[in-house]
C-alpha positions as CSV (number, residue, x, y, z in Angstrom):
1,M,188.3,158.0,77.3
2,S,188.9,161.0,75.0
3,L,186.1,163.0,73.5
4,L,187.1,161.7,70.1
5,N,186.5,158.1,71.2
6,K,183.4,158.7,73.2
7,K,180.5,156.8,71.8
8,S,177.2,158.4,71.1
9,P,174.0,157.4,72.9
10,W,172.9,155.7,69.6
11,D,176.1,153.6,69.5
12,K,175.6,152.7,73.2
13,D,172.0,151.6,72.5
14,W,173.3,149.5,69.6
15,N,175.8,147.8,71.9
16,D,173.0,147.1,74.4
17,L,170.8,145.7,71.5
18,C,173.6,143.3,70.5
19,K,173.8,142.0,74.1
20,K,170.1,141.5,74.3
21,E,170.2,139.6,71.0
22,A,172.9,137.4,72.2
23,K,170.9,136.6,75.4
24,F,167.8,135.8,73.2
25,E,170.0,133.5,71.1
26,A,171.3,131.7,74.1
27,K,167.8,131.1,75.3
28,R,166.9,129.6,72.0
29,Q,169.7,127.1,72.4
30,E,167.8,125.6,75.3
31,G,165.4,124.0,72.9
32,P,161.6,124.1,72.4
33,T,159.5,125.9,74.9
34,S,157.1,123.0,75.1
35,V,159.8,120.3,75.5
36,L,158.6,119.3,79.0
37,I,155.2,118.1,77.6
38,K,156.6,116.3,74.5
39,K,155.9,113.1,76.4
40,L,152.4,113.6,75.0
41,D,153.7,112.6,71.6
42,R,152.1,109.1,71.5
43,F,148.7,110.7,72.3
44,V,148.7,113.4,69.7
45,P,146.8,112.5,66.5
46,R,149.1,112.5,63.4
47,K,146.7,114.7,61.5
48,L,146.8,117.5,64.1
49,S,150.0,119.1,62.6
50,G,148.3,119.6,59.3
51,T,145.2,120.9,61.0
52,L,147.2,123.4,63.0
53,D,149.1,124.5,59.8
54,A,145.8,125.2,58.1
55,A,144.3,127.0,61.1
56,F,147.3,129.3,61.5
57,S,147.3,130.1,57.8
58,K,143.6,130.9,57.8
59,G,144.1,133.0,60.9
60,F,146.8,135.2,59.3
61,A,144.9,135.5,56.0
62,L,141.6,136.4,57.7
63,I,143.1,139.0,60.0
64,F,145.3,140.6,57.3
65,E,142.2,140.8,55.1
66,K,139.5,141.9,57.6
67,G,140.9,142.1,61.1
68,T,143.5,144.9,61.2
69,G,140.8,147.5,61.7
70,V,139.4,145.5,64.6
71,I,142.8,145.1,66.2
72,E,143.4,148.9,66.0
73,K,140.2,149.4,68.1
74,T,142.1,147.8,71.0
75,Y,144.7,150.6,71.2
76,N,145.1,154.2,70.2
77,K,147.2,154.2,67.0
78,E,147.3,158.0,66.8
79,K,148.6,158.2,70.3
80,R,151.4,155.7,69.5
81,Q,152.4,157.7,66.5
82,A,152.4,160.9,68.5
83,E,154.6,159.3,71.1
84,F,157.0,158.3,68.4
85,R,157.2,161.9,67.1
86,I,157.7,163.3,70.6
87,N,160.4,160.7,71.3
88,T,162.1,161.6,68.0
89,Y,162.0,165.3,68.8
90,A,163.4,164.7,72.3
91,S,166.2,162.5,71.0
92,E,167.2,165.1,68.4
93,V,167.1,168.0,70.9
94,K,168.6,166.3,74.0
95,G,170.6,163.5,72.3
96,D,171.1,161.8,75.6
97,K,170.9,158.2,76.8
98,Q,167.5,158.6,78.4
99,S,165.8,160.1,75.3
100,V,167.2,157.4,73.1
101,K,165.9,154.6,75.3
102,Q,162.4,156.0,75.3
103,F,161.6,154.2,72.0
104,T,162.3,150.8,73.4
105,K,160.7,151.7,76.7
106,R,157.4,152.4,74.9
107,A,157.7,149.2,72.9
108,K,158.2,147.1,76.1
109,A,155.3,148.8,77.8
110,A,152.9,147.9,75.0
111,K,154.2,144.3,75.1
112,A,153.5,144.0,78.9
113,T,149.9,145.1,78.4
114,N,149.3,142.5,75.6
115,L,150.9,139.8,77.7
116,L,148.4,140.3,80.5
117,V,145.4,140.1,78.0
118,S,146.8,137.0,76.3
119,S,147.1,135.3,79.7
120,V,143.4,135.7,80.4
121,E,142.5,134.6,76.9
122,G,144.7,131.5,76.7
123,I,143.9,130.2,80.1
124,G,140.2,130.9,79.8
125,L,139.8,129.1,76.5
126,G,142.0,126.3,77.7
127,F,139.7,125.7,80.7
128,V,136.8,125.0,78.3
129,G,138.9,122.9,76.0
130,A,139.2,125.3,73.0
131,G,142.6,124.5,71.5
132,I,142.0,125.0,67.7
133,P,139.2,127.7,68.1
134,D,141.7,129.7,70.2
135,I,144.1,130.1,67.2
136,P,142.4,133.2,65.5
137,L,142.5,135.0,68.9
138,F,146.1,133.9,69.4
139,V,147.1,135.2,66.0
140,A,145.2,138.5,66.6
141,M,147.1,138.9,69.9
142,V,150.4,138.2,68.2
143,L,149.8,140.7,65.5
144,K,148.5,143.3,67.9
145,S,151.7,143.0,69.9
146,V,153.9,143.3,66.8
147,Y,151.9,146.2,65.4
148,E,152.4,148.2,68.6
149,V,156.1,147.4,68.7
150,A,156.4,148.6,65.1
151,L,154.6,151.8,65.9
152,S,156.9,152.4,68.8
153,Y,159.8,152.6,66.4
154,G,157.9,154.6,63.8
155,Y,156.9,151.8,61.4
156,E,153.6,151.3,59.7
157,Y,152.2,147.8,59.0
158,E,149.6,148.2,56.2
159,S,151.7,147.5,53.1
160,E,152.2,144.1,51.7
161,G,155.9,144.3,52.3
162,E,155.6,145.2,55.9
163,K,153.1,142.3,56.4
164,V,155.6,139.9,55.0
165,F,158.3,141.3,57.2
166,I,156.1,140.9,60.3
167,L,155.4,137.3,59.3
168,K,159.1,136.7,58.9
169,V,159.8,138.0,62.4
170,I,157.1,135.7,63.8
171,E,158.5,132.7,61.9
172,V,162.1,133.2,63.0
173,A,161.0,133.7,66.7
174,M,159.6,130.2,66.7
175,Y,162.9,128.4,65.7
176,D,165.4,126.8,68.1
177,S,169.0,125.8,68.2
178,D,171.0,125.9,64.9
179,E,167.8,126.5,63.0
180,F,167.3,129.8,64.9
181,I,170.9,130.9,64.4
182,Y,170.7,130.4,60.6
183,H,167.3,132.2,60.2
184,N,168.2,135.0,62.6
185,E,171.4,135.8,60.7
186,E,169.4,135.7,57.5
187,L,166.9,138.1,58.9
188,N,169.6,140.5,60.1
189,R,171.1,140.5,56.6
190,L,167.6,141.3,55.3
191,I,167.3,144.2,57.7
192,D,170.6,145.6,56.5
193,E,169.4,145.4,52.9
194,I,166.0,147.1,53.8
195,V,167.7,150.0,55.6
196,E,170.3,150.4,52.9
197,D,167.4,150.6,50.4
198,G,165.8,153.5,52.2
199,D,164.2,151.6,55.1
200,N,161.1,150.7,53.1
201,L,159.9,147.5,51.7
202,D,158.8,148.5,48.2
203,N,161.4,146.2,46.7
204,Y,160.7,143.3,49.1
205,K,159.1,140.9,46.7
206,V,158.7,137.8,48.9
207,D,155.3,136.2,48.2
208,K,152.9,136.8,51.1
209,E,151.1,133.5,50.7
210,L,154.4,131.6,50.8
211,Q,155.5,133.5,53.9
212,I,152.1,132.9,55.6
213,D,152.7,129.2,55.0
214,L,156.2,129.3,56.4
215,T,155.1,131.2,59.5
216,A,152.1,128.9,60.1
217,K,154.4,125.8,59.9
218,A,156.9,127.3,62.3
219,L,154.1,128.1,64.8
220,S,152.4,124.7,64.5
221,K,155.6,122.8,64.9
222,E,156.4,124.5,68.1
223,M,152.9,124.7,69.5
224,L,151.7,121.2,68.5
225,Y,151.7,119.7,71.9
226,T,150.4,122.7,73.8
227,K,147.4,123.1,71.4
228,F,146.6,119.4,71.8
229,L,146.7,119.8,75.6
230,Q,144.7,123.0,75.4
231,G,142.0,121.2,73.5
232,Q,141.2,118.8,76.3
233,F,138.4,119.9,78.6
234,I,139.5,121.2,82.1
235,I,143.2,120.1,81.8
236,G,143.4,122.4,78.8
237,I,144.2,125.2,81.2
238,A,147.8,123.8,81.3
239,G,148.0,124.2,77.5
240,G,146.5,127.7,77.7
241,I,149.2,128.8,80.0
242,F,151.6,128.6,77.0
243,D,149.8,131.2,74.9
244,P,151.3,134.2,76.8
245,I,154.7,132.4,76.9
246,Y,154.8,132.3,73.1
247,I,153.4,135.8,72.7
248,N,156.1,137.0,75.1
249,R,158.7,135.2,73.1
250,I,157.5,136.7,69.7
251,S,157.0,140.1,71.2
252,N,160.5,140.2,72.7
253,F,162.0,139.1,69.4
254,A,159.9,141.8,67.5
255,V,161.3,144.4,69.9
256,L,164.9,143.2,69.0
257,K,164.3,143.2,65.3
258,Y,162.4,146.5,65.0
259,R,165.0,148.1,67.4
260,R,167.8,146.8,65.1
261,R,166.0,148.2,62.0
262,F,165.5,151.5,63.8
263,L,169.1,151.8,65.1
264,R,170.8,150.5,61.9
265,S,170.8,153.9,60.2
266,K,171.6,155.9,63.4
267,V,174.8,154.3,64.6
268,S,178.2,155.7,63.5
269,S,179.9,152.3,63.7
270,R,178.4,148.9,63.6
271,P,179.9,145.8,65.4
272,S,179.8,142.8,63.1
273,S,178.1,140.6,65.8
274,L,174.6,139.3,65.4
């Protein structure tokens, strides 16, 4: 390959991202995570779906209003921001593959820690039959994971626009099959528009309350059966096992979307895939 055709580390990282996104999409074609326990359908109360919708909506509203500061006590925000600045400096000075990959490496490290915590929380509350009361803690863990991913790529999360973007990422992560493909392509177009508009969300005017409702419905639709099972004393541990599975799914997707947003302005040529 001639020097003129040699791809930069940023272009190579973009290509790697596209492969990871294709792999995630293929996984979503396999159908709902909880498909194996859908045999519970005849036992699940019809009103549970609405109850879950409301619980997730209240969980997001409460944490956005009062809980972000509490979540930030569980990690060192300043350290995360300093790591991003160090990684940025290293990538500018070295400009090699290793320095470029440090951003995603830090995002994945934060995700792994949160996954361990969520495993203990989900299984523990499942053991005592706490399906619905578990939801605020689940929402907090989801947001904590996404917040730390965002910081790894240099993004804040306090503005209303960023909150709506985070909610959108969580929503799309919960879809399957053709529904996932449609909403993922829509999200990628949105990311393009955001970056082209200066990579801020000042002009992102989606109603936060509407987005909370859409995200809550996507979560409750996917998690209906696991939360029902988790609400049953003792056997609820089986439902609690799914909490870290869903958090892992959302966190993985958040890494992909923030990585895409971060790389979008750095690549010299962009494949049209995904």
